[in-house]
C-alpha positions as CSV (number, residue, x, y, z in Angstrom):
1,M,-197.2,82.4,-7.5
2,G,-195.9,80.4,-4.4
3,K,-193.6,77.4,-4.8
4,A,-196.2,75.1,-3.2
5,L,-198.9,76.3,-5.5
6,K,-196.8,75.7,-8.6
7,E,-195.8,72.2,-7.4
8,T,-199.4,71.3,-6.7
9,R,-200.5,72.5,-10.1
10,Y,-197.7,70.6,-11.8
11,V,-198.7,67.5,-10.0
12,I,-202.3,67.8,-10.9
13,L,-201.5,68.4,-14.6
14,A,-199.1,65.5,-14.6
15,V,-201.7,63.2,-13.1
16,I,-204.3,64.4,-15.7
17,A,-201.9,63.6,-18.5
18,A,-201.0,60.2,-16.9
19,A,-204.7,59.4,-16.3
20,F,-205.4,60.1,-20.0
21,M,-202.5,57.8,-21.0
22,S,-203.6,55.2,-18.5
23,G,-207.1,55.1,-19.9
24,C,-205.9,54.8,-23.5
25,S,-203.3,52.1,-22.7
26,S,-205.8,50.1,-20.5
27,F,-208.4,50.0,-23.3
28,Q,-205.7,49.0,-25.8
29,H,-204.5,46.2,-23.6
30,R,-208.1,45.0,-23.0
31,D,-208.9,45.1,-26.8
32,Q,-205.7,43.3,-27.7
33,L,-206.3,40.5,-25.2
34,A,-210.0,40.2,-26.1
35,S,-209.0,39.8,-29.8
36,F,-206.4,37.2,-28.9
37,N,-208.8,35.2,-26.7
38,S,-211.6,35.2,-29.3
39,A,-209.3,33.5,-31.8
40,Y,-207.3,31.4,-29.3
41,V,-210.4,29.6,-27.7
42,T,-211.4,28.3,-31.2
43,G,-207.9,27.1,-32.1
44,D,-207.4,29.8,-34.7
45,Y,-203.8,30.4,-33.7
46,D,-202.8,32.3,-36.8
47,S,-205.4,35.0,-36.0
48,A,-204.4,34.9,-32.3
49,L,-200.8,35.5,-33.4
50,K,-201.9,38.5,-35.6
51,A,-203.7,40.0,-32.5
52,V,-200.5,40.1,-30.5
53,S,-198.2,41.2,-33.4
54,F,-196.5,44.6,-33.4
55,S,-194.4,46.6,-35.8
56,V,-190.7,47.4,-35.3
57,P,-189.1,50.4,-37.1
58,A,-186.5,49.4,-39.7
59,K,-183.0,48.7,-38.4
60,K,-184.1,49.0,-34.8
61,P,-184.0,46.2,-32.3
62,V,-187.2,44.9,-30.7
63,D,-187.9,46.6,-27.3
64,S,-188.4,43.3,-25.5
65,R,-189.2,45.0,-22.2
66,E,-192.0,47.0,-23.7
67,H,-193.4,44.1,-25.8
68,L,-192.8,41.3,-23.3
69,L,-196.5,40.3,-23.0
70,E,-196.9,40.1,-26.8
71,L,-193.8,38.1,-27.1
72,L,-195.0,35.5,-24.6
73,H,-198.1,35.0,-26.6
74,Q,-196.3,34.9,-29.9
75,G,-193.9,32.2,-28.6
76,E,-196.7,29.9,-27.7
77,M,-198.7,30.5,-30.9
78,Y,-195.6,29.7,-33.0
79,L,-195.1,26.5,-31.0
80,L,-198.8,25.5,-31.5
81,T,-198.5,26.0,-35.2
82,G,-195.3,23.9,-35.6
83,R,-193.0,26.8,-36.2
84,Y,-190.4,25.9,-33.7
85,N,-187.6,28.2,-34.8
86,E,-189.9,31.2,-34.7
87,S,-191.1,30.1,-31.3
88,V,-187.6,30.0,-29.9
89,K,-186.9,33.5,-31.3
90,A,-190.0,35.0,-29.7
91,Y,-189.2,33.3,-26.4
92,D,-185.5,34.4,-26.6
93,L,-186.8,38.0,-26.9
94,A,-189.2,37.5,-24.0
95,E,-186.5,36.1,-21.8
96,E,-184.4,39.1,-22.7
97,G,-187.3,41.3,-21.5
98,M,-187.3,39.4,-18.2
99,K,-183.7,40.0,-17.3
100,Y,-184.8,42.1,-14.3
101,L,-185.8,38.8,-12.7
102,D,-182.1,37.8,-12.7
103,S,-179.9,40.9,-12.7
104,E,-181.6,44.3,-12.5
105,G,-181.3,46.0,-9.1
106,L,-184.6,45.8,-7.2
107,L,-184.1,49.3,-5.9
108,A,-183.8,50.6,-9.5
109,R,-187.0,48.8,-10.5
110,A,-188.8,50.0,-7.3
111,S,-188.2,53.6,-8.5
112,Q,-189.6,53.0,-12.0
113,G,-191.5,56.3,-11.9
114,F,-194.0,58.7,-10.7
115,V,-196.7,57.6,-13.1
116,A,-196.8,54.0,-11.8
117,V,-197.5,55.2,-8.2
118,M,-199.8,58.1,-9.0
119,V,-201.8,56.3,-11.7
120,N,-201.7,52.5,-11.5
121,D,-199.5,49.4,-12.1
122,S,-200.8,49.0,-15.7
123,E,-198.6,52.0,-16.6
124,R,-195.5,50.1,-15.8
125,D,-193.9,47.7,-18.3
126,Y,-195.4,44.3,-17.8
127,E,-194.0,42.5,-14.8
128,A,-193.8,38.8,-15.6
129,L,-194.3,36.3,-12.9
130,M,-191.3,34.1,-12.0
131,S,-193.5,31.1,-12.9
132,E,-193.9,32.6,-16.4
133,A,-190.1,32.9,-16.7
134,V,-189.7,29.3,-15.7
135,L,-192.3,28.3,-18.3
136,V,-190.5,30.3,-21.0
137,N,-187.4,28.1,-20.6
138,T,-189.6,25.0,-20.5
139,Y,-191.4,25.9,-23.7
140,K,-188.1,26.8,-25.3
141,G,-186.8,23.3,-24.3
142,L,-189.9,21.7,-25.9
143,A,-189.4,23.8,-29.1
144,F,-185.7,22.7,-29.3
145,L,-186.7,19.1,-28.7
146,A,-189.3,19.3,-31.4
147,S,-186.7,20.6,-33.9
148,G,-184.3,17.8,-32.9
149,N,-181.9,19.8,-30.9
150,S,-181.3,18.0,-27.7
151,E,-178.2,20.0,-26.7
152,Y,-180.1,23.3,-26.5
153,A,-183.1,21.6,-25.0
154,R,-180.8,20.4,-22.1
155,V,-179.7,24.0,-21.6
156,E,-183.3,25.3,-21.4
157,F,-184.6,22.6,-19.0
158,N,-181.6,23.3,-16.7
159,R,-182.4,27.0,-16.8
160,A,-186.0,26.4,-15.9
161,N,-184.8,24.2,-13.0
162,D,-182.3,26.9,-11.9
163,R,-184.9,29.6,-11.9
164,T,-187.1,27.5,-9.8
165,R,-184.3,26.9,-7.3
166,R,-183.5,30.6,-7.1
167,A,-187.0,31.9,-6.9
168,V,-187.5,31.7,-3.2
169,D,-184.3,33.7,-2.6
170,Y,-185.5,36.2,-5.2
171,F,-188.9,36.7,-3.5
172,R,-187.2,37.1,-0.1
173,K,-184.8,39.7,-1.4
174,Q,-187.6,41.6,-3.2
175,I,-189.6,41.9,0.0
176,S,-186.5,42.8,2.0
177,V,-185.5,45.6,-0.4
178,Q,-189.0,47.0,-0.5
179,Q,-189.3,47.0,3.3
180,A,-185.8,48.6,3.7
181,A,-186.6,51.3,1.1
182,L,-189.9,52.2,2.9
183,E,-188.3,52.2,6.3
184,N,-185.4,54.5,5.1
185,E,-187.9,56.9,3.4
186,A,-190.0,57.1,6.5
187,Q,-187.1,57.7,8.8
188,S,-185.7,60.4,6.5
189,G,-188.9,62.5,7.1
190,N,-190.9,61.4,4.1
191,R,-194.5,61.9,5.4
192,N,-196.1,59.8,2.7
193,A,-193.7,56.9,3.4
194,A,-194.5,57.2,7.1
195,M,-198.2,57.0,6.4
196,V,-197.8,54.0,4.1
197,R,-195.7,52.2,6.7
198,S,-198.3,53.0,9.5
199,S,-201.2,52.0,7.3
200,L,-199.7,48.6,6.2
201,G,-198.9,47.8,9.8
202,S,-202.4,48.6,11.3
203,R,-204.7,45.8,12.4
204,S,-207.8,47.5,10.9
205,F,-206.1,47.7,7.5
206,Q,-205.0,44.1,7.5
207,S,-208.5,43.0,8.7
208,A,-210.1,44.8,5.8
209,V,-207.8,43.1,3.3
210,D,-208.2,39.7,5.0
211,S,-212.0,40.0,4.9
212,H,-211.8,39.9,1.1
213,Y,-208.8,37.8,0.3
214,G,-208.6,35.7,3.5
215,A,-205.4,35.4,5.5
216,L,-202.4,34.6,3.3
217,S,-201.7,31.6,5.6
218,S,-205.0,30.0,4.5
219,W,-204.3,30.2,0.7
220,S,-204.2,26.8,-1.1
221,V,-200.6,26.9,-2.3
222,F,-197.6,24.6,-2.7
223,P,-195.3,24.5,0.4
224,E,-192.6,26.0,-1.7
225,F,-192.4,27.7,-5.1
226,I,-192.5,25.2,-7.9
227,V,-193.8,24.9,-11.4
228,P,-194.6,21.2,-11.5
229,L,-194.7,20.8,-15.3
230,S,-191.2,22.3,-15.6
231,T,-189.7,20.2,-12.9
232,Y,-191.5,17.1,-14.3
233,L,-190.1,17.7,-17.8
234,H,-186.7,18.4,-16.4
235,G,-186.9,15.0,-14.7
236,I,-188.0,12.9,-17.7
237,Y,-185.6,14.7,-20.0
238,F,-182.6,13.7,-17.8
239,L,-184.0,10.2,-17.3
240,A,-184.1,9.8,-21.1
241,N,-180.7,11.5,-21.8
242,A,-178.7,10.3,-18.8
243,T,-175.0,9.8,-19.6
244,G,-174.1,8.6,-16.1
245,G,-175.2,8.4,-12.5
246,A,-175.3,12.2,-12.0
247,D,-178.0,12.6,-14.6
248,F,-180.1,9.8,-13.1
249,E,-179.7,11.5,-9.8
250,R,-181.0,14.8,-11.4
251,A,-184.0,12.9,-12.8
252,A,-184.7,11.2,-9.5
253,S,-184.4,14.5,-7.6
254,S,-186.8,16.4,-9.9
255,L,-189.4,13.6,-10.3
256,G,-189.2,12.9,-6.5
257,R,-189.9,16.6,-5.8
258,V,-192.9,16.8,-8.0
259,A,-194.3,13.5,-6.5
260,Q,-193.9,15.0,-3.0
261,M,-195.9,18.1,-4.1
262,S,-198.8,15.8,-5.3
263,P,-198.6,12.7,-2.9
264,G,-201.8,11.2,-4.3
265,S,-200.5,11.0,-7.9
266,A,-199.8,7.4,-9.0
267,V,-198.2,8.5,-12.3
268,L,-195.8,10.9,-10.6
269,Q,-194.9,8.3,-8.0
270,A,-194.3,5.7,-10.7
271,D,-191.9,8.0,-12.6
272,A,-190.1,9.0,-9.4
273,D,-189.6,5.3,-8.5
274,L,-188.4,4.5,-12.0
275,A,-185.8,7.3,-11.8
276,T,-184.7,6.3,-8.3
277,N,-184.3,2.6,-9.4
278,L,-182.2,3.6,-12.5
279,A,-180.1,5.9,-10.3
280,S,-179.5,3.1,-7.8
281,G,-178.9,0.4,-10.3
282,A,-182.0,-1.6,-9.2
283,Q,-183.3,-1.1,-12.8
284,S,-181.2,-1.3,-15.9
285,L,-181.8,0.7,-19.1
286,A,-181.3,-2.5,-21.1
287,G,-184.2,-4.2,-19.4
288,L,-186.5,-1.2,-19.8
289,P,-188.9,-1.3,-22.8
290,P,-189.3,1.8,-25.0
291,Q,-191.3,4.4,-23.0
292,V,-193.9,6.9,-24.1
293,W,-194.9,9.9,-21.9
294,I,-198.1,11.8,-22.7
295,V,-198.2,15.3,-21.3
296,Y,-201.6,17.1,-21.7
297,E,-202.1,20.8,-21.2
298,N,-205.8,21.3,-20.6
299,G,-208.0,24.3,-20.7
300,L,-207.7,28.0,-20.1
301,G,-205.5,29.2,-17.2
302,P,-206.6,31.7,-14.5
303,V,-206.8,35.4,-15.4
304,L,-206.8,38.5,-13.3
305,K,-209.9,40.5,-12.3
306,E,-210.1,43.6,-10.2
307,A,-211.1,43.8,-6.6
308,R,-211.9,47.3,-5.3
309,L,-211.7,47.6,-1.5
310,D,-212.3,50.5,0.9
311,V,-209.6,50.3,3.5
312,P,-208.6,52.5,6.5
313,L,-205.5,54.5,5.8
314,L,-203.7,56.5,8.5
315,L,-203.2,60.0,7.3
316,I,-201.3,62.8,9.0
317,H,-202.9,66.2,9.3
318,G,-200.5,68.6,11.0
319,N,-199.3,66.6,14.0
320,Q,-202.5,64.5,14.1
321,R,-202.7,61.0,12.7
322,A,-206.3,60.2,11.6
323,P,-207.8,57.1,10.0
324,A,-209.8,57.6,6.8
325,Y,-211.3,55.1,4.3
326,F,-210.0,55.2,0.8
327,G,-210.5,52.9,-2.2
328,I,-207.7,50.7,-3.5
329,A,-207.7,48.4,-6.5
330,L,-206.0,45.0,-6.2
331,P,-205.7,42.1,-8.7
332,E,-207.0,38.6,-7.9
333,Y,-207.1,35.5,-9.9
334,A,-210.3,34.0,-11.4
335,E,-210.5,30.5,-12.8
336,R,-211.6,30.0,-16.4
337,S,-212.7,26.7,-18.0
338,A,-211.1,23.3,-18.6
339,V,-211.8,20.6,-21.2
340,P,-213.8,17.9,-19.3
341,G,-212.0,14.7,-18.3
342,S,-208.8,13.3,-19.6
343,I,-207.1,11.8,-22.6
344,G,-207.0,8.1,-23.1
345,V,-204.3,6.1,-24.7
346,V,-204.6,2.5,-25.9
347,S,-201.8,0.1,-24.9
348,A,-200.4,-2.8,-26.9
349,T,-202.7,-5.1,-25.0
350,G,-205.8,-3.0,-25.7
351,Q,-206.0,-1.6,-22.2
352,V,-207.1,2.1,-22.0
353,I,-204.8,4.2,-19.8
354,R,-206.0,7.7,-19.0
355,T,-203.9,10.7,-18.2
356,E,-203.9,11.9,-14.6
357,R,-204.0,15.4,-13.3
358,I,-200.6,16.4,-12.0
359,S,-200.8,20.1,-11.3
360,D,-203.0,23.2,-11.5
361,M,-201.8,26.5,-12.9
362,G,-204.0,28.2,-10.4
363,K,-202.1,26.7,-7.5
364,V,-198.8,27.8,-9.1
365,V,-199.9,31.5,-9.5
366,R,-201.4,31.5,-6.0
367,T,-198.1,30.2,-4.6
368,E,-196.2,33.1,-6.3
369,M,-198.9,35.7,-5.5
370,K,-198.6,34.8,-1.8
371,E,-194.9,35.8,-2.0
372,R,-195.6,38.9,-4.1
373,F,-198.7,40.1,-2.4
374,S,-197.1,42.4,0.1
375,G,-195.4,44.3,-2.7
376,V,-198.7,44.6,-4.7
377,L,-200.4,45.8,-1.5
378,A,-197.7,48.3,-0.7
379,R,-197.8,49.9,-4.2
380,A,-201.6,50.2,-4.0
381,V,-201.4,51.8,-0.6
382,T,-198.7,54.2,-1.7
383,S,-200.8,55.2,-4.7
384,A,-203.9,55.7,-2.5
385,I,-202.0,57.8,0.0
386,S,-200.3,59.9,-2.7
387,K,-203.7,60.7,-4.2
388,A,-205.2,61.4,-0.8
389,V,-202.5,63.9,-0.1
390,L,-203.0,65.4,-3.5
391,Q,-206.7,65.9,-2.8
392,N,-205.9,67.7,0.4
393,E,-203.3,69.9,-1.3
394,A,-205.7,70.6,-4.2
395,A,-208.4,71.6,-1.7
396,D,-206.0,73.9,0.2
397,Q,-204.7,75.6,-3.0
398,F,-207.8,75.6,-5.3
399,G,-210.8,75.2,-2.9
400,P,-213.7,72.9,-3.6
401,L,-213.2,72.8,-7.4
402,G,-209.6,71.6,-6.9
403,Q,-210.8,68.9,-4.4
404,I,-213.5,67.7,-6.8
405,L,-211.0,67.5,-9.7
406,A,-208.5,65.6,-7.7
407,A,-211.2,63.2,-6.4
408,L,-212.3,62.5,-10.0
409,L,-208.8,61.8,-11.0
410,T,-208.4,59.5,-8.1
411,V,-211.4,57.5,-9.1
412,A,-210.3,57.4,-12.8
413,T,-206.8,56.2,-12.0
414,T,-207.5,53.7,-9.3
415,Q,-207.1,50.5,-11.4
416,A,-205.5,47.2,-10.9
417,D,-203.1,45.8,-13.4
418,L,-205.0,42.9,-15.1
419,R,-202.5,42.0,-17.8
420,S,-201.5,38.3,-17.8
421,W,-200.3,35.6,-20.2
422,Q,-203.5,34.2,-21.5
423,A,-202.2,31.1,-23.3
424,L,-201.3,29.1,-20.1
425,P,-203.5,26.1,-19.3
426,D,-205.9,25.4,-16.5
427,H,-203.9,22.3,-15.5
428,W,-201.6,19.6,-16.7
429,Q,-202.1,15.9,-17.0
430,A,-199.7,13.0,-17.6
431,A,-199.4,9.3,-18.3
432,R,-196.7,6.8,-19.3
433,I,-197.0,3.6,-21.2
434,D,-194.7,1.1,-22.9
435,R,-194.5,1.8,-26.7
436,P,-196.9,-0.4,-28.6
437,E,-195.0,-3.1,-30.6
438,N,-196.7,-2.0,-33.8
439,G,-195.8,1.6,-33.2
440,S,-199.4,2.8,-33.4
441,L,-200.9,4.7,-30.6
442,T,-204.5,5.6,-30.4
443,L,-205.6,8.8,-28.5
444,L,-209.1,9.0,-27.1
445,D,-211.0,12.1,-26.0
446,H,-212.8,12.6,-22.7
447,R,-215.8,10.7,-24.1
448,G,-213.7,7.7,-25.1
449,E,-214.0,8.6,-28.8
450,V,-211.0,8.4,-31.1
451,L,-209.1,11.7,-31.4
452,G,-206.6,10.2,-33.8
453,N,-203.8,7.7,-34.3
454,L,-200.2,8.4,-33.9
455,D,-197.1,6.7,-35.2
456,I,-194.5,6.3,-32.5
457,P,-191.0,5.7,-34.0
458,Q,-188.8,2.9,-32.8
459,Q,-186.9,4.9,-30.2
460,P,-186.2,4.5,-26.5
461,F,-188.1,7.5,-25.2
462,T,-191.0,9.5,-26.7
463,L,-192.9,12.5,-25.5
464,V,-196.4,13.1,-26.9
465,Y,-197.2,16.7,-26.0
466,V,-200.9,17.6,-26.3
467,K,-202.5,21.0,-25.8
468,R,-206.2,21.8,-26.0
469,P,-207.6,25.1,-24.6
470,T,-211.3,24.4,-25.2
471,L,-213.6,21.8,-26.8
472,Q,-214.0,24.2,-29.7
473,A,-210.3,23.9,-30.5
474,P,-208.7,20.8,-31.9
475,A,-205.9,19.2,-29.8
476,T,-202.4,20.1,-30.9
477,V,-200.2,17.0,-30.7
478,I,-196.4,17.2,-31.1
479,T,-194.7,13.8,-30.9
480,M,-191.1,14.2,-30.0
481,D,-188.0,12.1,-29.5
482,L,-187.0,12.8,-25.9
483,Q,-183.4,12.3,-27.0
484,G,-183.7,14.9,-29.7
485,G,-182.7,12.5,-32.5
486,A,-185.3,13.6,-35.0
487,V,-187.7,16.4,-35.8
488,A,-191.1,16.0,-34.2
489,T,-194.3,15.1,-36.0
490,F,-197.1,17.6,-35.7
491,A,-200.9,17.0,-35.9
492,R,-204.1,18.7,-35.0
493,L,-206.8,16.2,-33.8
494,P,-209.4,15.6,-34.8
495,E,-208.3,16.6,-38.3
């Protein structure tokens, strides 16, 4: 048997095995996320936690890379059930599983394996978004604050801010490394790499992609990468915990940056002005009454759905380059639902102040996807061309039956990776008021009806963190001392 025949048979058998594994793992992921969501949307967070639990062999460490997606969900479910230490532990493991975002060589990750290219991205370990990594540090900061540990909360809010600062450089390096690797492979005589490079650069291919997604330049995104909630909480934390001018400057910088991203927001501009005035000395802390911030995570964040496109790829037959249409599967974000309206809070004078929308999660992920899209597209095209070449080789070696088998495998394994962190919100809202003199704060729902009453301790700065994924679920309310001087109070409203 000739060497080429043996290699082709090996490849086909490998793809058959990979396709089988892909189908099994895809169904498992879908079932797991479906079970999680059916419990999560009703506020049954213990059942949601059970859906994303996994067993670990005795005396063996958790494989945080393999179980990253489960750990992200676990961390949030622990936070929403008041188990702050467990939340931190889950998020610590999740952050360990995201180390590739900080230190792992991009070239090493780009060569994760044959299966990821020949089958689909869902066979790779879950690739967290940089925005998810930023939110992990933010949620850890909240968990530490809730447990009364201001020192560790400070570390986490700084880490979130640092990740945000370094993200643009990371995306730039990621694209540069990918392009350099593709160029080197093409120049070294790799025919597949040459076909990928030519296809990605062709106007007809780009036109086919743009006809579905629209040109990247037209996407509704932030002008630079930012997770507004994280930057906002970084700002109000340092405002509340400032030990000198440098901390006030940090607060003013973060709150000013968020306000610039949403120029129509009165609450963001008021917070930025307060931090600027404290930093400049125009406002003194002694003259500032106790402040209460309300941060409201509302609704169900965007999830991925699959878009199948027929695109022209440039294939090489002998010395001829010929266009042929092949199907590729790409992910795109779909919006879910939000709880209507806003939360109301009643001030000491009886005035109702309502939270104001400060950021959409959809805009955050579109901003990041715009940076990552070229890599997603390149992997999809690489997979399609590899399978097209396999079909040709199968036809040459095994005739019509081989071609049919290879074509069936191509259809079965052309799938987009639709995994995502399902517990993120549709959007965030915020408000700030002076602490009522009697320490009692009334929360109102979107209809103006009472959700519940909160006791606000006599302390300079308080954060009331509210999360409600759907109207079916009660609102989780965690009332924290922003200076970390006491353990938070926890409530689910209406009770």
